[in-house]
C-alpha positions in Angstrom: 114.5 84.0 36.0 117.5 84.4 37.5 118.1 87.7 36.2 114.4 88.7 37.6 115.2 87.3 40.8 118.6 89.4 41.1 117.1 92.5 40.0 114.2 92.2 42.9 116.6 91.4 45.6 119.2 94.5 44.3 115.9 96.5 44.1 114.9 95.6 47.5 118.2 96.6 49.1 117.8 100.1 47.2 114.9 100.9 48.6 115.4 99.5 52.1 118.7 101.8 52.2 116.7 105.0 51.0 114.8 106.0 54.2 117.7 105.8 56.3 119.9 107.7 53.7 117.5 110.2 53.5 116.8 110.8 57.3 120.4 110.6 57.7 120.8 113.7 55.4 118.0 115.6 57.1 119.4 115.1 60.8 122.6 116.3 59.6 121.5 119.4 57.9 119.1 119.8 61.1 122.3 119.7 63.1 124.6 121.4 61.3 121.8 124.4 61.4 121.1 124.0 65.3 124.8 124.2 66.4 125.7 127.7 64.2 129.0 128.2 63.2 131.0 125.2 63.8 134.5 123.9 62.5 135.1 120.4 61.1 137.2 119.5 58.2 134.4 118.0 56.0 132.2 121.1 56.5 135.2 123.3 55.3 134.1 125.3 52.4 136.8 126.2 49.8 136.8 127.1 45.9 136.8 124.5 43.9 139.8 124.3 42.1 140.8 120.4 42.9 137.9 118.1 42.4 137.7 114.2 42.8 134.9 112.4 41.4 133.8 108.9 42.6 132.3 106.9 39.4 130.5 103.7 40.2 130.2 101.5 37.1 130.0 97.8 36.8 132.4 95.2 36.2 130.6 93.3 33.4 129.2 94.5 30.4 125.7 93.1 28.5 123.6 95.8 30.5 122.9 97.7 27.3 123.8 101.4 27.6 123.9 101.6 31.2 128.0 101.7 31.6 127.9 104.2 28.8 125.4 106.7 30.2 127.3 106.7 33.8 130.7 107.5 31.8 128.9 110.0 29.3 127.3 111.7 32.5 131.0 111.8 34.3 132.5 113.4 31.1 129.6 116.2 31.2 130.1 116.9 34.4 133.7 116.9 34.4 133.5 119.6 31.9 136.4 121.7 30.2 138.4 121.0 33.9 141.8 120.8 33.5 143.3 117.3 34.0 145.6 118.3 36.8 142.8 119.5 39.0 140.9 116.3 38.6 141.3 113.1 40.4 138.9 109.9 39.8 138.0 107.0 41.9 137.1 104.5 39.8 134.7 101.4 40.8 134.0 98.7 38.5 136.3 97.3 35.5 134.3 99.2 33.2 134.7 102.8 34.6 138.5 101.8 34.5 138.8 100.7 31.2 136.7 103.6 30.0 138.9 106.5 31.8 142.1 104.8 30.6 141.9 106.9 27.4 141.8 109.9 29.7 144.8 112.0 31.3 143.0 112.3 34.7 144.9 111.3 37.8 143.4 108.2 39.6 143.4 108.3 43.2 141.6 105.0 43.3 140.7 101.8 41.6 138.3 99.0 43.1 136.4 96.2 42.1 132.5 96.7 42.0 131.2 95.0 45.5 129.3 91.7 45.1 125.6 91.0 45.6 125.8 91.8 49.2 127.4 95.4 50.0 128.0 96.0 53.2 129.7 98.9 54.9 133.1 97.0 55.1 133.0 97.1 51.2 133.0 100.8 51.0 135.2 102.1 54.1 138.2 102.1 51.5 136.5 104.4 49.5 135.1 106.6 52.2 138.5 106.4 54.3 140.3 107.7 51.2 137.9 110.4 49.5 137.8 111.7 53.5 141.8 111.9 53.8 141.9 113.6 50.2 139.6 116.6 51.2 140.9 116.7 55.0 144.3 117.3 53.6 143.4 120.0 51.2 144.3 118.2 48.4 141.0 118.3 46.9 138.3 120.8 47.6 135.2 118.6 46.5 134.0 115.3 46.3 131.4 114.2 43.9 129.6 111.1 43.7 128.6 109.9 40.0 126.4 106.6 39.9 123.0 105.5 38.2 119.9 105.9 40.4 117.6 103.2 40.0 114.1 104.3 39.1 112.7 101.3 37.5 113.7 98.0 35.4 113.2 100.3 32.3 115.0 103.3 33.6 118.2 104.2 35.4 118.9 107.6 35.8 122.6 108.8 35.8 122.9 111.4 39.0 126.0 113.5 40.4 125.9 114.0 44.1 127.9 116.5 46.3 129.2 114.5 49.0 131.7 117.1 50.3 131.8 119.6 51.7 128.3 118.6 53.4 126.5 121.7 52.6 124.6 123.4 55.4 120.6 124.3 55.0 120.0 127.5 53.4 118.8 130.0 56.2 115.1 130.0 55.8 114.9 126.8 54.0 113.3 125.1 56.9 112.1 126.3 60.6 115.4 126.1 62.7 114.3 123.4 65.2 115.7 124.0 69.2 117.4 120.9 70.3 119.3 119.9 73.8 122.2 117.7 72.7 123.9 115.2 74.8 127.0 115.1 74.2 127.3 118.5 73.0 126.3 119.2 69.3 129.8 119.4 68.2 130.9 116.2 69.3 127.8 114.7 67.7 128.6 116.4 64.3 132.3 115.0 64.6 130.9 111.5 65.1 128.2 111.5 62.8 129.9 113.4 59.9 132.0 110.5 58.9 129.1 108.1 58.9 127.1 110.3 56.9 129.8 110.1 54.2 129.6 105.9 54.4 125.6 106.1 54.0 125.9 108.3 51.0 128.4 106.1 49.2 126.5 102.6 50.3 123.2 104.2 49.1 125.0 104.9 46.0 126.2 101.4 45.6 123.1 99.7 46.1 121.4 102.1 43.7 123.9 101.3 41.1 123.7 97.8 41.8 119.8 97.7 41.2 120.4 99.6 38.1 122.6 97.6 36.6 120.6 94.3 37.2 117.6 96.2 35.8 119.7 97.1 32.8 121.0 94.0 32.1 117.7 92.1 32.5 116.3 94.9 29.9 119.1 94.1 27.7 119.1 90.5 27.6 115.0 90.5 27.6 115.3 92.9 24.3 118.4 90.3 23.2 116.1 87.5 23.6 113.1 88.9 21.8 115.4 89.9 18.8 116.7 86.6 18.3 113.7 84.8 18.6 112.0 87.3 15.8 115.4 86.6 13.8 114.9 82.4 14.2 111.1 83.0 12.8 112.4 85.3 9.9 115.4 82.9 9.0 113.1 79.7 9.5 110.7 81.3 7.4 112.8 82.1 4.7 114.5 78.5 4.9 111.2 76.9 4.2 110.4 79.1 1.5 113.6 78.6 -0.2 113.3 74.6 0.4 109.8 74.8 -0.8 111.0 76.3 -4.0 113.8 73.7 -4.2 111.3 70.7 -3.7 108.9 72.5 -6.5 111.9 72.8 -8.7 112.9 69.2 -8.4 109.0 68.1 -8.9 109.0 70.1 -11.9 112.1 68.8 -13.5 111.0 65.5 -13.0 107.7 66.0 -14.3 109.3 67.4 -17.3 111.8 64.7 -17.9 108.8 62.0 -17.8 107.3 63.9 -20.1 110.2 64.1 -22.5 110.4 60.2 -22.7 106.7 59.9 -23.9 
């Protein structure tokens, strides 16, 4: 009951945040497309020599393969990159513990936020990764987390957070907007908010995925424990019945011997 209630709340938060995050992505794409060529540190495309990965795990286990799937997705994404070209921002004790065995540099470690994720919880993360990108210490930022599909299914996902790619010419009709204030000023204000929104969305998705995986794992564990109890009870009853039958036979045999 408790796990189901937590899952429902986390699922509602994830689903409620999706339209805003998707609309923000759409608006930023239209804005970047409409202003034509514009210079902004968060839009600067560079050759990916140094990369930072923001990996979202959990603080606790007992969630089946949830943490393992996310960490394995991160390892596959990093691939054969040289350790000196990779930096990690790790969220959750399980992520921190997993990557201790690797030689990748850590740019930040944070505990997973509590039940109610706020923009205040993610501000330290987004400030850090924006700083790394704007100072040219890294050339790209990727976000790795488990997207919530259902209580039974969580999909490890990789999202390129920075630089924000402009829409490819011809993908969508170019809208003609009148901006007030000017488009460059709007873009400079909204780009940091865009990064905050995408990280926030990833965190609430990860929380819903964790609760779903935990409820599924606990349900399976409870079912398996019930089946084991039933099997052991049956074996015990059989052994007890056999022992009683043996004792009765011994008593009868002894009585027959006395005749």
